[in-house]
C-alpha positions as CSV (number, residue, x, y, z in Angstrom):
1,X,0.1,-0.2,0.0
2,X,2.5,2.2,0.8
3,X,5.4,4.0,-2.0
4,X,7.1,5.9,0.6
5,X,8.6,6.0,4.2
6,X,7.3,9.6,5.3
7,X,5.5,10.7,8.2
8,X,2.4,12.4,7.9
9,X,0.1,13.7,10.1
10,X,2.0,13.6,13.6
11,X,1.7,9.7,13.8
12,X,1.4,9.1,17.5
13,X,4.0,6.4,19.1
14,X,3.3,3.4,21.4
15,X,1.5,0.6,20.9
16,X,-0.9,0.0,17.8
17,X,-3.4,-2.3,19.6
18,X,-5.8,-0.6,21.9
19,X,-7.7,2.0,22.9
20,X,-7.1,5.7,20.4
21,X,-10.1,7.5,20.8
22,X,-13.2,7.6,23.1
23,X,-15.5,5.4,20.6
24,X,-12.7,3.6,18.9
25,X,-10.2,0.5,19.7
26,X,-7.9,-0.9,17.4
27,X,-6.9,-4.7,17.2
28,X,-4.2,-5.2,14.8
29,X,-4.4,-8.1,12.6
30,X,-0.7,-10.5,12.2
31,X,-0.4,-10.0,8.6
32,X,2.6,-7.5,8.8
33,X,4.1,-6.8,5.2
34,X,5.7,-4.5,3.2
35,X,2.4,-3.6,1.7
36,X,0.1,-3.6,4.6
37,X,3.0,-2.0,7.0
38,X,2.8,-3.5,10.8
39,X,-0.6,-5.7,9.4
40,X,-4.3,-4.3,9.4
41,X,-5.9,-2.3,11.6
42,X,-9.6,-3.5,12.8
43,X,-11.6,-0.9,14.2
44,X,-14.1,-1.7,17.4
45,X,-16.2,1.3,17.4
46,X,-18.8,2.2,20.0
47,X,-20.6,4.7,22.4
48,X,-18.8,4.2,25.7
49,X,-21.9,3.4,27.6
50,X,-23.4,1.0,24.9
51,X,-23.6,-2.4,24.9
52,X,-23.4,-2.7,21.3
53,X,-20.3,-2.3,18.3
54,X,-19.4,-1.7,15.3
55,X,-16.4,-3.4,13.5
56,X,-14.7,-1.9,10.6
57,X,-12.8,-3.8,8.2
58,X,-12.3,-7.5,10.4
59,X,-9.1,-8.2,7.8
60,X,-7.6,-11.5,7.0
61,X,-9.1,-14.8,7.0
62,X,-7.5,-15.7,10.4
63,X,-9.3,-17.4,13.0
64,X,-7.2,-16.3,16.2
65,X,-7.5,-12.4,15.0
66,X,-11.2,-12.9,14.5
67,X,-11.9,-14.3,17.7
68,X,-9.9,-11.9,19.5
69,X,-11.5,-8.7,17.7
70,X,-15.0,-10.5,19.5
71,X,-13.0,-11.3,22.8
72,X,-12.0,-7.5,22.9
73,X,-15.3,-6.2,22.6
74,X,-17.2,-8.9,25.2
75,X,-14.4,-8.1,27.6
76,X,-15.4,-4.2,27.5
77,X,-19.2,-5.4,27.6
78,X,-20.2,-5.0,23.9
79,X,-21.8,-7.1,21.5
80,X,-20.7,-6.8,17.8
81,X,-23.9,-6.0,16.1
82,X,-22.5,-4.6,12.7
83,X,-19.3,-5.1,10.4
84,X,-18.1,-2.7,7.7
85,X,-15.8,-2.6,5.4
86,X,-13.9,0.4,3.4
87,X,-12.9,-1.6,0.6
88,X,-12.3,-5.2,-0.8
89,X,-9.1,-5.7,-0.6
90,X,-8.4,-9.2,1.1
91,X,-6.6,-7.9,3.8
92,X,-9.1,-5.6,4.9
93,X,-12.2,-7.8,3.6
94,X,-11.3,-11.6,3.2
95,X,-12.3,-12.4,7.1
96,X,-15.6,-10.9,6.9
97,X,-17.8,-13.9,5.8
98,X,-16.1,-15.7,8.6
99,X,-16.3,-12.8,11.4
100,X,-20.2,-12.2,10.3
101,X,-20.4,-16.4,11.4
102,X,-19.2,-15.8,14.4
103,X,-21.1,-12.7,15.7
104,X,-24.3,-13.2,13.6
105,X,-23.9,-9.9,12.2
106,X,-24.8,-8.2,8.4
107,X,-21.6,-6.9,6.5
108,X,-22.1,-3.5,4.7
109,X,-20.1,-2.4,2.1
110,X,-20.2,-0.2,-1.1
111,X,-19.3,-3.8,-3.4
112,X,-22.4,-5.8,-3.7
113,X,-20.4,-8.7,-3.6
114,X,-19.1,-8.0,-0.4
115,X,-22.2,-7.2,1.5
116,X,-24.1,-10.3,3.9
117,X,-27.7,-9.0,4.0
118,X,-29.7,-6.8,2.1
119,X,-28.1,-3.3,3.3
120,X,-25.3,-1.5,1.2
121,X,-23.5,1.2,2.1
122,X,-23.6,4.6,0.1
123,X,-22.7,8.4,0.3
124,X,-24.6,10.2,3.0
125,X,-25.7,6.9,4.8
126,X,-25.8,7.0,9.2
127,X,-24.7,4.4,10.6
128,X,-26.9,4.9,14.5
129,X,-25.9,1.0,15.8
130,X,-26.5,1.6,20.0
131,X,-26.4,5.4,19.6
132,X,-23.5,5.7,17.5
133,X,-23.3,8.5,14.7
134,X,-21.2,6.9,12.0
135,X,-21.5,9.0,8.5
136,X,-19.9,7.5,5.5
137,X,-18.1,9.1,3.1
138,X,-17.2,8.0,-0.1
139,X,-13.6,8.1,-0.7
140,X,-13.2,6.1,-4.7
141,X,-9.3,6.2,-5.7
142,X,-7.2,3.5,-3.7
143,X,-9.8,1.4,-5.1
144,X,-13.3,2.4,-6.7
145,X,-15.1,0.9,-3.9
146,X,-13.3,2.7,-0.8
147,X,-15.3,4.6,2.2
148,X,-14.2,6.3,4.9
149,X,-16.2,6.7,8.1
150,X,-16.7,9.8,9.8
151,X,-17.0,9.6,13.3
152,X,-18.2,13.4,14.7
153,X,-18.2,12.6,18.3
154,X,-14.2,11.8,18.1
155,X,-13.5,14.4,15.5
156,X,-12.2,11.0,13.8
157,X,-12.1,9.9,10.5
158,X,-11.7,5.9,9.7
159,X,-10.1,6.1,6.5
160,X,-8.9,2.8,5.5
161,X,-6.5,2.6,2.6
162,X,-7.5,6.2,1.6
163,X,-4.6,8.0,4.4
164,X,-2.2,5.6,6.2
165,X,-0.7,5.9,9.2
166,X,2.7,5.7,7.5
167,X,3.9,6.4,4.1
168,X,1.5,6.9,1.3
169,X,-1.1,5.0,-0.7
170,X,-1.1,3.3,-4.1
171,X,-3.6,4.2,-6.5
172,X,-4.8,0.6,-7.7
173,X,-4.6,1.0,-11.2
174,X,-7.0,0.0,-13.2
175,X,-9.9,-0.1,-10.5
176,X,-7.8,3.0,-8.6
177,X,-7.9,6.3,-10.7
178,X,-5.9,9.3,-9.5
179,X,-8.7,11.8,-10.6
180,X,-11.0,10.2,-8.0
181,X,-8.0,10.0,-5.3
182,X,-7.2,13.8,-5.6
183,X,-11.5,14.4,-5.5
184,X,-11.4,12.3,-2.4
185,X,-8.2,13.9,-0.5
186,X,-10.1,17.2,-1.0
187,X,-13.3,16.0,0.6
188,X,-11.4,14.3,3.2
189,X,-9.8,17.8,3.8
190,X,-13.1,19.7,3.5
191,X,-13.9,17.2,7.2
192,X,-11.0,18.7,8.7
193,X,-11.7,22.4,7.5
194,X,-15.1,22.4,8.2
195,X,-16.5,19.6,10.4
196,X,-13.9,19.3,13.2
197,X,-12.1,16.4,11.8
198,X,-8.8,16.3,13.7
199,X,-7.7,12.5,14.2
200,X,-7.3,10.1,11.3
201,X,-7.8,6.3,12.3
202,X,-6.3,4.4,9.4
203,X,-6.3,1.1,8.0
204,X,-2.5,0.7,8.5
205,X,0.1,2.1,10.9
206,X,-0.1,4.4,13.6
207,X,-2.9,7.0,14.6
208,X,-2.6,10.3,13.2
209,X,-3.3,13.5,15.6
210,X,-3.3,15.9,12.5
211,X,-5.8,14.9,9.7
212,X,-5.3,18.2,7.7
213,X,-1.4,17.9,8.2
214,X,-1.6,14.2,6.6
215,X,-4.6,15.4,3.3
216,X,-2.3,18.2,3.0
217,X,1.0,16.0,3.2
218,X,-0.8,13.5,0.8
219,X,-2.2,16.0,-1.9
220,X,1.3,17.7,-2.1
221,X,3.2,14.2,-2.4
222,X,0.5,13.5,-5.4
223,X,1.3,16.7,-7.1
224,X,5.1,16.2,-7.1
225,X,5.1,12.7,-8.1
226,X,2.8,13.8,-11.0
227,X,5.6,16.0,-12.1
228,X,7.9,13.3,-11.5
229,X,6.1,11.2,-13.7
230,X,5.6,14.0,-16.5
231,X,9.4,14.8,-16.2
232,X,10.6,11.1,-16.8
233,X,8.4,10.8,-19.9
234,X,9.2,14.1,-21.4
235,X,13.2,12.6,-21.0
236,X,11.8,9.5,-23.0
237,X,10.8,6.8,-20.3
238,X,7.5,5.9,-21.7
239,X,6.8,2.3,-19.9
240,X,5.2,2.3,-16.8
241,X,8.3,0.1,-15.7
242,X,10.8,2.5,-16.9
243,X,9.0,5.8,-15.2
244,X,9.2,3.5,-12.0
245,X,12.7,3.0,-12.1
246,X,13.6,6.6,-12.5
247,X,10.8,8.2,-10.4
248,X,11.0,5.5,-7.5
249,X,14.7,4.8,-7.7
250,X,14.6,5.3,-3.8
251,X,11.7,3.0,-2.7
252,X,12.6,-0.5,-1.9
253,X,12.5,-2.3,-5.1
254,X,10.0,-5.0,-3.1
255,X,7.6,-1.7,-3.8
256,X,8.3,-1.7,-7.4
257,X,5.1,-3.9,-8.6
258,X,2.7,-1.7,-6.4
259,X,4.6,1.5,-7.4
260,X,3.5,0.4,-11.3
261,X,0.3,0.8,-10.3
262,X,0.5,4.1,-8.9
263,X,2.3,5.1,-12.4
264,X,-0.1,3.5,-14.6
265,X,-2.8,5.6,-12.7
266,X,-0.9,8.8,-13.2
267,X,0.0,8.4,-16.9
268,X,-3.7,7.9,-17.7
269,X,-4.4,10.9,-15.6
270,X,-1.7,13.2,-17.3
271,X,-3.1,11.9,-20.8
272,X,-6.9,12.9,-19.7
273,X,-5.7,15.9,-18.9
274,X,-3.5,16.5,-22.4
275,X,0.0,16.7,-20.3
276,X,1.4,13.9,-22.2
277,X,0.2,12.0,-25.8
C-alpha cells in the first residue's frame, strides 16, 4: 500500500493495538508485510455507554485474529452488532464472511459482492448502531469501492487505505483512478476544515493526530509525483516500468510492482488532462 517512508500528520507513538479515541479501539491483525505495514487495523467502534459495537474491516481470514476481535469487544461489555468494510482488498475484507458467522452480523459494503444482508453503504448513509453516529464518506481512488467513516463525536475519520498512518497509498490501477483519489483527498480536507476532524484512524499504521496535515501532505506528495512522472516521460521514459525505475529509484524495490500500479494511474491521469501524449 505504501510507496514512501514519510510520516505525515504527526503519527502517534506507542503500541498500535488498543484504545485510540473515546469510541474507537484498534485490534492489529497479524499480517504485517511491506504492503500492509504493521498489519491491518481492525476497528471496534461504539458509544462508551452502549453494549453494542460496530467492527470496521475484520481483516484477513485468520480465526485467531477474528476471535480476538470478538473477545476484546466482549471484555468491554459489548456485543458486535454490525460489520462494515472500507473496501474489498483481502487484507481488509477476506475475513468478513467468517467474522459474520462468529458474530451473527450483517456485512455492509459499497460493493454488493461483499455484502452479507440486504443493506449496502452509500454516500450520506449514517450508521446509528447502539447510539453511535458514523457517517459514510465516499472516497474512491485507492480502489473504486473505497469508503471512509466520519466519527463526529471523536473528531475522527476512519480512512481504510485512503490515508495510511505511515507512507502514502497506492492508487491501484485500473480499479483505482488518480482523479477520483485527488477528489477524495479534497473531500477529506473539507472534513478537517469544516467539520472538526482532527484525527485519522487508518487501515494500516499509527493513528495520526493532525488530520489536516496528513491530507495536505498527501496532496503535495501526489502533485510532486505527477510532476516527476511528467518529467520522466518528457525525458523519453515511456513504459510504466521505465518510469518506476526513474521516479521510484529511492523506494525499496520490493514495492516497485505496487509503484507501477500508481504510475499507470498517473500516466492515465496525465493523458486525460492533455499533459502527455
